[in-house]
LUMVO-387825 format. One record per residue (C-alpha): residue number from 1; y negated, z negated, x; residue in three letters. Coordinates in pm, 1 decimal, padded with zeros to 6 digits. Layout:
! LUMVO-387825
+-----+----------+----------+----------+------+
! pos !       c2 !       c3 !       c1 ! code !
+-----+----------+----------+----------+------+
! NUM !        Y !        Z !        X !  ala !
...
+-----+----------+----------+----------+------+
//
This chain:
! LUMVO-387825
+-----+----------+----------+----------+------+
! pos !       c2 !       c3 !       c1 ! code !
+-----+----------+----------+----------+------+
!   1 !  01946.6 !  00809.0 !  03128.8 !  met !
!   2 !  02213.6 !  00716.7 !  02869.1 !  ala !
!   3 !  02103.1 !  00672.6 !  02505.8 !  pro !
!   4 !  02060.7 !  00317.7 !  02372.9 !  phe !
!   5 !  01941.7 !  00145.0 !  02054.3 !  ala !
!   6 !  01757.9 ! -00160.6 !  02195.0 !  leu !
!   7 !  01508.0 ! -00166.5 !  02482.5 !  leu !
!   8 !  01372.6 ! -00502.9 !  02604.8 !  thr !
!   9 !  01104.5 ! -00508.8 !  02875.4 !  leu !
!  10 !  00963.6 ! -00834.0 !  03016.5 !  trp !
!  11 !  00706.1 ! -00863.5 !  03293.6 !  lys !
!  12 !  00763.2 ! -00501.7 !  03396.1 !  cys !
!  13 !  00566.7 ! -00311.4 !  03656.8 !  lys !
!  14 !  00564.8 !  00064.4 !  03615.6 !  trp !
!  15 !  00530.3 !  00354.5 !  03848.8 !  lys !
!  16 !  00325.0 !  00639.1 !  03706.3 !  glu !
!  17 !  00529.1 !  00836.8 !  03454.7 !  gly !
!  18 !  00819.6 !  00587.4 !  03428.9 !  asp !
!  19 !  00751.2 !  00483.0 !  03070.3 !  phe !
!  20 !  00720.9 !  00842.0 !  02950.4 !  ala !
!  21 !  01096.2 !  00883.6 !  03008.8 !  glu !
!  22 !  01161.1 !  00690.7 !  02687.9 !  phe !
!  23 !  00982.2 !  00950.5 !  02475.5 !  arg !
!  24 !  01297.5 !  01156.5 !  02421.2 !  gly !
!  25 !  01540.2 !  00873.9 !  02343.6 !  his !
!  26 !  01607.9 !  00947.0 !  01978.1 !  leu !
!  27 !  01868.7 !  00670.5 !  01949.0 !  lys !
!  28 !  01615.1 !  00402.3 !  02044.7 !  leu !
!  29 !  01547.5 !  00204.0 !  01725.8 !  thr !
!  30 !  01434.4 ! -00138.9 !  01856.8 !  arg !
!  31 !  01160.7 ! -00192.7 !  02114.2 !  leu !
!  32 !  01066.2 ! -00534.5 !  02260.5 !  val !
!  33 !  00795.0 ! -00562.7 !  02530.3 !  ile !
!  34 !  00657.5 ! -00896.8 !  02654.7 !  arg !
!  35 !  00402.9 ! -00996.6 !  02919.9 !  gln !
!  36 !  00363.5 ! -00642.2 !  03049.9 !  thr !
!  37 !  00063.6 ! -00421.3 !  03128.3 !  ser !
!  38 !  00054.2 ! -00088.8 !  02944.1 !  leu !
!  39 ! -00187.1 !  00201.6 !  02976.4 !  thr !
!  40 ! -00336.5 !  00396.8 !  02687.7 !  arg !
!  41 ! -00093.8 !  00679.5 !  02768.1 !  glu !
!  42 !  00203.2 !  00440.9 !  02743.6 !  glu !
!  43 !  00084.3 !  00321.3 !  02403.9 !  phe !
!  44 !  00072.6 !  00687.7 !  02307.4 !  asp !
!  45 !  00440.5 !  00718.8 !  02405.4 !  val !
!  46 !  00523.9 !  00425.7 !  02175.0 !  ile !
!  47 !  00328.5 !  00582.2 !  01889.4 !  ser !
!  48 !  00548.5 !  00890.9 !  01910.7 !  asn !
!  49 !  00882.4 !  00705.8 !  01894.8 !  leu !
!  50 !  00900.7 !  00775.9 !  01524.3 !  gly !
!  51 !  01261.1 !  00661.8 !  01488.7 !  gln !
!  52 !  01182.4 !  00295.6 !  01570.9 !  leu !
!  53 !  01282.8 !  00039.5 !  01307.6 !  arg !
!  54 !  01168.0 ! -00270.5 !  01501.0 !  met !
!  55 !  00868.6 ! -00318.9 !  01733.3 !  ile !
!  56 !  00778.5 ! -00643.3 !  01910.3 !  ser !
!  57 !  00479.9 ! -00643.5 !  02148.6 !  leu !
!  58 !  00375.7 ! -00983.5 !  02284.4 !  ala !
!  59 !  00112.9 ! -01080.9 !  02540.8 !  asp !
!  60 !  00046.3 ! -00721.0 !  02643.2 !  ile !
!  61 ! -00238.4 ! -00634.6 !  02878.5 !  gln !
!  62 ! -00430.2 ! -00308.1 !  02860.1 !  cys !
!  63 ! -00757.4 ! -00235.4 !  03040.5 !  ser !
!  64 ! -00839.7 !  00057.2 !  02810.7 !  glu !
!  65 ! -00913.0 !  00074.6 !  02440.0 !  glu !
!  66 ! -00601.7 !  00153.5 !  02237.0 !  ile !
!  67 ! -00708.2 !  00454.0 !  02032.5 !  ser !
!  68 ! -00378.6 !  00615.4 !  01927.1 !  cys !
!  69 ! -00242.2 !  00586.3 !  01574.6 !  thr !
!  70 !  00089.3 !  00421.6 !  01487.7 !  phe !
!  71 !  00162.7 !  00582.1 !  01150.8 !  asp !
!  72 !  00446.4 !  00815.2 !  01254.6 !  lys !
!  73 !  00731.9 !  00567.5 !  01206.6 !  phe !
!  74 !  00940.8 !  00688.1 !  00913.2 !  asp !
!  75 !  01152.2 !  00373.4 !  00881.3 !  ser !
!  76 !  00969.7 !  00091.6 !  01066.6 !  leu !
!  77 !  01075.5 ! -00233.7 !  00898.0 !  gln !
!  78 !  01004.4 ! -00514.2 !  01145.5 !  trp !
!  79 !  00676.0 ! -00557.9 !  01335.1 !  leu !
!  80 !  00558.5 ! -00835.0 !  01565.1 !  arg !
!  81 !  00226.6 ! -00817.4 !  01748.5 !  leu !
!  82 !  00128.4 ! -01126.3 !  01943.9 !  glu !
!  83 ! -00163.8 ! -01200.8 !  02172.0 !  gly !
!  84 ! -00539.1 ! -01150.0 !  02188.9 !  ser !
!  85 ! -00516.9 ! -00777.0 !  02271.9 !  leu !
!  86 ! -00438.8 ! -00699.6 !  01909.2 !  phe !
!  87 ! -00740.6 ! -00711.7 !  01676.0 !  ala !
!  88 ! -00797.2 ! -00557.9 !  01332.2 !  asp !
!  89 ! -00811.5 ! -00197.9 !  01454.8 !  lys !
!  90 ! -00478.0 ! -00215.0 !  01636.3 !  gln !
!  91 ! -00295.3 ! -00416.4 !  01370.6 !  ala !
!  92 ! -00417.5 ! -00198.4 !  01084.0 !  met !
!  93 ! -00300.4 !  00113.6 !  01269.1 !  ala !
!  94 !  00055.2 ! -00020.1 !  01245.2 !  phe !
!  95 !  00013.3 ! -00137.1 !  00885.2 !  leu !
!  96 ! -00015.3 !  00221.6 !  00763.7 !  lys !
!  97 !  00366.5 !  00222.9 !  00770.9 !  asn !
!  98 !  00449.7 !  00125.5 !  00412.5 !  thr !
!  99 !  00820.0 !  00080.7 !  00497.6 !  ser !
! 100 !  00743.1 ! -00254.2 !  00667.6 !  leu !
! 101 !  00937.6 ! -00555.8 !  00538.7 !  lys !
! 102 !  00852.9 ! -00815.2 !  00807.1 !  val !
! 103 !  00506.1 ! -00843.2 !  00964.6 !  val !
! 104 !  00434.3 ! -01109.5 !  01227.5 !  lys !
! 105 !  00084.7 ! -01129.2 !  01379.8 !  leu !
! 106 !  00059.7 ! -01475.6 !  01540.0 !  pro !
! 107 ! -00206.0 ! -01555.3 !  01802.3 !  arg !
! 108 ! -00377.4 ! -01221.3 !  01749.5 !  thr !
! 109 ! -00751.1 ! -01157.4 !  01711.7 !  ser !
! 110 ! -00722.6 ! -01030.3 !  01354.7 !  ile !
! 111 ! -00954.3 ! -01125.4 !  01068.1 !  thr !
! 112 ! -00926.3 ! -01106.7 !  00691.5 !  asp !
! 113 ! -00972.5 ! -00730.0 !  00712.9 !  leu !
! 114 ! -00610.9 ! -00711.6 !  00828.7 !  thr !
! 115 ! -00503.6 ! -00951.1 !  00554.7 !  leu !
! 116 ! -00665.4 ! -00717.7 !  00299.5 !  ser !
! 117 ! -00477.5 ! -00421.3 !  00447.4 !  ala !
! 118 ! -00146.4 ! -00603.3 !  00399.2 !  cys !
! 119 ! -00194.1 ! -00576.3 !  00022.0 !  ala !
! 120 ! -00063.4 ! -00218.2 !  00031.7 !  thr !
! 121 !  00272.4 ! -00315.0 !  00186.6 !  leu !
! 122 !  00469.9 ! -00335.4 ! -00135.4 !  ser !
! 123 !  00805.5 ! -00374.6 !  00047.1 !  arg !
! 124 !  00692.8 ! -00662.0 !  00269.3 !  met !
! 125 !  00887.7 ! -00986.9 !  00228.6 !  lys !
! 126 !  00767.1 ! -01193.3 !  00523.5 !  glu !
! 127 !  00415.6 ! -01231.8 !  00668.0 !  leu !
! 128 !  00321.3 ! -01453.4 !  00963.9 !  asp !
! 129 ! -00051.0 ! -01502.3 !  01030.7 !  leu !
! 130 ! -00026.2 ! -01832.5 !  01219.2 !  ser !
! 131 ! -00279.1 ! -01924.2 !  01488.4 !  asp !
! 132 ! -00537.0 ! -01667.5 !  01378.3 !  thr !
! 133 ! -00894.3 ! -01694.3 !  01247.2 !  ala !
! 134 ! -00802.5 ! -01581.5 !  00894.5 !  ile !
! 135 ! -00965.0 ! -01790.2 !  00619.1 !  asn !
! 136 ! -00791.1 ! -01636.5 !  00316.7 !  gly !
! 137 ! -01077.1 ! -01429.3 !  00173.8 !  ser !
! 138 ! -00862.2 ! -01118.3 !  00220.4 !  gly !
! 139 ! -00626.5 ! -01234.0 ! -00054.2 !  phe !
! 140 ! -00887.5 ! -01112.5 ! -00302.9 !  ala !
! 141 ! -00752.2 ! -00759.6 ! -00245.8 !  asp !
! 142 ! -00396.4 ! -00859.9 ! -00340.5 !  trp !
! 143 ! -00462.0 ! -00812.9 ! -00712.8 !  lys !
! 144 ! -00305.5 ! -00470.9 ! -00765.1 !  asn !
! 145 !  00048.5 ! -00413.8 ! -00889.5 !  glu !
! 146 !  00159.2 ! -00271.0 ! -00552.7 !  lys !
! 147 !  00089.2 ! -00595.8 ! -00366.0 !  ser !
! 148 !  00398.3 ! -00746.9 ! -00200.7 !  pro !
! 149 !  00615.4 ! -01020.9 ! -00348.3 !  ile !
! 150 !  00677.7 ! -01248.9 ! -00050.9 !  leu !
! 151 !  00966.5 ! -01470.2 !  00046.3 !  glu !
! 152 !  00776.8 ! -01641.0 !  00330.1 !  his !
! 153 !  00404.7 ! -01666.3 !  00411.6 !  leu !
! 154 !  00307.0 ! -01844.3 !  00733.0 !  glu !
! 155 ! -00058.1 ! -01959.2 !  00745.1 !  met !
! 156 ! -00015.3 ! -02250.2 !  00989.3 !  arg !
! 157 ! -00307.4 ! -02323.5 !  01224.6 !  asn !
! 158 ! -00540.5 ! -02072.7 !  01060.0 !  thr !
! 159 ! -00891.4 ! -02116.3 !  00916.1 !  asn !
! 160 ! -00752.0 ! -02108.6 !  00561.9 !  leu !
! 161 ! -01000.4 ! -02305.8 !  00352.9 !  asp !
! 162 ! -01019.1 ! -02425.6 ! -00005.3 !  ser !
! 163 ! -01167.6 ! -02099.2 ! -00132.1 !  ala !
! 164 ! -00897.7 ! -01902.1 !  00047.1 !  gly !
! 165 ! -00627.1 ! -02119.3 ! -00106.4 !  leu !
! 166 ! -00766.7 ! -02057.2 ! -00455.5 !  met !
! 167 ! -00766.2 ! -01683.2 ! -00390.5 !  ser !
! 168 ! -00408.4 ! -01702.2 ! -00261.0 !  leu !
! 169 ! -00295.4 ! -01898.3 ! -00566.1 !  ala !
! 170 ! -00418.7 ! -01642.6 ! -00819.1 !  val !
! 171 ! -00308.0 ! -01326.2 ! -00635.0 !  thr !
! 172 !  00004.7 ! -01400.8 ! -00428.6 !  val !
! 173 !  00367.9 ! -01448.2 ! -00530.2 !  ser !
! 174 !  00560.7 ! -01633.6 ! -00256.7 !  val !
! 175 !  00869.0 ! -01855.8 ! -00232.3 !  glu !
! 176 !  00790.4 ! -02043.4 !  00091.2 !  trp !
! 177 !  00433.6 ! -02117.9 !  00203.0 !  leu !
! 178 !  00321.2 ! -02299.6 !  00517.6 !  asp !
! 179 ! -00043.9 ! -02408.4 !  00523.0 !  ile !
! 180 ! -00001.1 ! -02684.5 !  00781.6 !  ser !
! 181 ! -00299.6 ! -02771.7 !  01002.2 !  his !
! 182 ! -00550.0 ! -02569.0 !  00801.1 !  thr !
! 183 ! -00887.6 ! -02654.2 !  00644.4 !  lys !
! 184 ! -00745.2 ! -02698.0 !  00294.4 !  val !
! 185 ! -00865.4 ! -03022.9 !  00136.9 !  thr !
! 186 ! -00701.1 ! -03281.9 ! -00083.7 !  asp !
! 187 ! -00936.9 ! -03191.2 ! -00369.5 !  ala !
! 188 ! -00853.5 ! -02819.7 ! -00341.8 !  ala !
! 189 ! -00481.0 ! -02885.7 ! -00370.3 !  leu !
! 190 ! -00547.5 ! -03099.0 ! -00677.1 !  gln !
! 191 ! -00744.0 ! -02820.2 ! -00849.2 !  lys !
! 192 ! -00534.8 ! -02529.5 ! -00725.6 !  cys !
! 193 ! -00345.5 ! -02333.2 ! -00994.2 !  pro !
! 194 !  00032.6 ! -02328.7 ! -00962.4 !  gln !
! 195 !  00137.2 ! -02063.9 ! -00710.8 !  ile !
! 196 !  00370.8 ! -01804.8 ! -00859.6 !  lys !
! 197 !  00737.7 ! -01832.2 ! -00749.1 !  ser !
! 198 !  00660.7 ! -02105.0 ! -00492.7 !  leu !
! 199 !  00950.1 ! -02340.1 ! -00411.4 !  glu !
! 200 !  00879.5 ! -02472.7 ! -00060.8 !  ile !
! 201 !  00533.3 ! -02587.9 !  00051.5 !  leu !
! 202 !  00464.7 ! -02713.0 !  00404.4 !  ser !
! 203 !  00154.7 ! -02930.7 !  00449.7 !  leu !
! 204 !  00191.9 ! -03092.5 !  00791.2 !  arg !
! 205 ! -00130.9 ! -03213.9 !  00942.6 !  gly !
! 206 ! -00321.0 ! -03233.6 !  00612.4 !  leu !
! 207 ! -00462.4 ! -03563.3 !  00488.0 !  thr !
! 208 ! -00344.8 ! -03604.4 !  00128.8 !  leu !
! 209 ! -00371.4 ! -03883.3 ! -00124.2 !  ser !
! 210 ! -00059.0 ! -04025.1 ! -00286.5 !  ala !
! 211 ! -00173.5 ! -03881.4 ! -00619.4 !  ala !
! 212 ! -00196.1 ! -03525.2 ! -00482.9 !  val !
! 213 !  00141.4 ! -03554.9 ! -00310.5 !  lys !
! 214 !  00295.5 ! -03664.5 ! -00639.8 !  lys !
! 215 !  00117.3 ! -03379.6 ! -00821.7 !  his !
! 216 !  00260.6 ! -03122.2 ! -00579.8 !  leu !
! 217 !  00609.8 ! -03273.3 ! -00579.3 !  gln !
! 218 !  00616.5 ! -03243.2 ! -00957.6 !  asp !
! 219 !  00530.3 ! -02872.3 ! -00932.3 !  arg !
! 220 !  00746.0 ! -02749.1 ! -00645.7 !  tyr !
! 221 !  01107.6 ! -02787.1 ! -00537.8 !  tyr !
! 222 !  01027.0 ! -02920.6 ! -00189.7 !  tyr !
! 223 !  00699.6 ! -03037.9 ! -00034.1 !  val !
! 224 !  00703.0 ! -03126.4 !  00334.9 !  ser !
! 225 !  00505.0 ! -03422.9 !  00472.0 !  pro !
+-----+----------+----------+----------+------+
//
């Protein structure tokens, strides 16, 4: 099989041993798999593709527990895990790669344990936690000097509450924050300290008073409806 840099697999059905052929493709740097069933052995093949710089796994099915580690990627920069298969254990196995710059975990089964683990990713610039059960308590672990300085933080449709917002505000530096359709209240936004470096704040789906909207518009460059 000829060498290639990008492999995209969608709704694939494998014969035994097919996936293992990719193990030796040293030029493969980007892997995208969607709506496909993988075995534990096939996940093990992925974990040994240490040259990968981008991994996107969405709506994957696996009837076995994923027990392999994913900390052998020397230059992994872009990670997207999507779907209920991925919980804290699986996500945190990938987050041991400190070279990560973009982490997207929408619609996964993660909790604030994974959010806490993200505090060690000092190179990370973008984090997407949308449509998860995260409430923001994990931001308490973002206090150390190695915590990332973010360009974009996506918290849309999460369980982010007023306490989580307060924790975020005192620990996180971010330029663009989306907290649309969360549990954050009008009163919490009024009391919340100014978020470091924040320019764009998205608040769709939140019920806000005119006074709070004016308060936020005075603080930040752009505040969405």
